[in-house]
C-alpha positions in Angstrom: -49.9 6.7 57.8 -53.4 5.7 56.8 -55.8 5.1 59.7 -56.2 1.4 60.7 -53.7 0.0 58.3 -51.2 -2.8 59.2 -48.1 -1.0 60.4 -45.9 -3.6 62.0 -45.5 -7.3 61.8 -43.6 -9.5 64.2 -42.2 -13.0 63.4 -40.5 -15.7 65.4 -37.1 -17.1 64.2 -34.9 -19.8 65.7 -31.8 -18.1 64.3 -31.9 -14.2 64.1 -28.5 -13.9 62.4 -29.5 -16.4 59.7 -32.9 -14.8 59.0 -31.2 -11.3 58.9 -28.6 -12.5 56.4 -31.3 -14.1 54.2 -33.3 -10.9 53.9 -30.2 -8.8 53.4 -28.9 -11.1 50.7 -32.2 -11.6 49.0 -33.9 -8.2 49.3 -31.4 -5.7 50.6 -33.3 -5.1 53.8 -31.6 -3.3 56.7 -32.0 -4.2 60.4 -31.7 -2.7 63.8 -30.5 -4.8 66.8 -32.5 -4.5 70.0 -30.5 -6.9 72.1 -29.8 -10.6 71.6 -33.5 -11.7 71.2 -34.9 -9.1 68.8 -34.1 -7.4 65.4 -36.3 -5.0 63.5 -36.6 -3.8 59.9 -38.2 -0.7 58.4 -40.2 -0.7 55.1 -41.8 1.9 53.1 -45.3 0.5 53.8 -44.8 -2.0 56.6 -42.1 -2.4 59.2 -41.6 -5.3 61.5 -39.3 -7.5 63.5 -38.0 -10.9 64.4 -38.0 -12.2 68.0 -36.1 -15.3 69.1 -38.5 -18.3 69.1 -39.8 -21.2 67.2 -42.2 -20.2 64.3 -45.6 -21.9 64.0 -46.5 -23.0 60.5 -49.9 -22.1 59.2 -50.6 -19.2 61.5 -49.9 -16.5 58.9 -48.7 -16.1 55.3 -47.0 -12.8 54.3 -47.0 -12.0 50.6 -44.2 -10.0 49.0 -44.6 -8.3 45.6 -42.0 -8.3 42.9 -42.0 -6.5 39.5 -39.5 -9.1 38.2 -40.8 -12.4 39.6 -38.3 -14.8 38.0 -35.3 -12.5 38.9 -36.5 -12.4 42.5 -37.0 -16.2 42.5 -33.3 -16.6 41.5 -32.2 -14.2 44.3 -34.2 -16.3 46.8 -32.5 -19.5 45.6 -29.1 -17.9 45.7 -29.7 -16.8 49.3 -30.5 -20.3 50.3 -34.3 -20.3 50.1 -36.1 -23.5 49.1 -39.1 -23.4 46.8 -42.3 -25.2 47.8 -44.2 -24.5 44.6 -42.8 -23.0 41.4 -44.5 -20.1 39.5 -48.2 -20.7 38.9 -51.2 -18.6 37.8 -53.4 -17.3 40.6 -57.1 -16.4 40.0 -56.4 -12.7 40.4 -54.4 -12.9 37.2 -51.0 -12.5 38.9 -48.3 -15.1 38.9 -47.5 -16.5 42.3 -44.7 -18.5 44.0 -44.8 -20.1 47.5 -41.4 -20.0 49.1 -39.8 -21.4 52.2 -36.5 -20.7 53.8 -35.7 -24.1 55.1 -33.2 -23.3 57.8 -35.6 -20.9 59.5 -38.9 -22.7 58.8 -40.4 -19.3 57.8 -42.9 -19.7 54.9 -43.8 -16.7 52.8 -45.3 -16.0 49.4 -44.2 -13.9 46.5 -46.5 -12.5 43.8 -45.8 -10.2 40.9 -45.2 -9.9 37.2 -43.6 -12.9 35.3 -41.2 -11.7 32.6 -41.9 -14.7 30.4 -45.7 -14.1 30.4 -45.5 -10.6 28.9 -48.0 -9.4 31.5 -50.3 -12.4 31.1 -50.4 -15.2 33.6 -49.1 -18.6 32.6 -49.0 -21.8 34.5 -45.5 -23.2 35.0 -45.0 -26.8 36.0 
């Protein structure tokens, strides 16, 4: 692992089973149980966990990357995620969506390639 790189991120969730199921349904993540108040996930680049507790909005925004942004957006909707802002262009040239999973009050972002834009950013309203 590269020196001084983020390795592990911890989140709070009011409902560990619901948040687990959302990430399994949406992204195929796998989890390890560490008792009734903590679950963890392992990623290729970053691992992390969810502890039982109430999340605080605005303290941190985690951005996930997708090679197929619109396809991932539909997976999020199918898994019960609510969309705060639809696909829009970001100054970096990448398309971006801001997502929220309503039941768990966990806000996260999603960036990536938009299939309709043919590699060029477009603004969707």
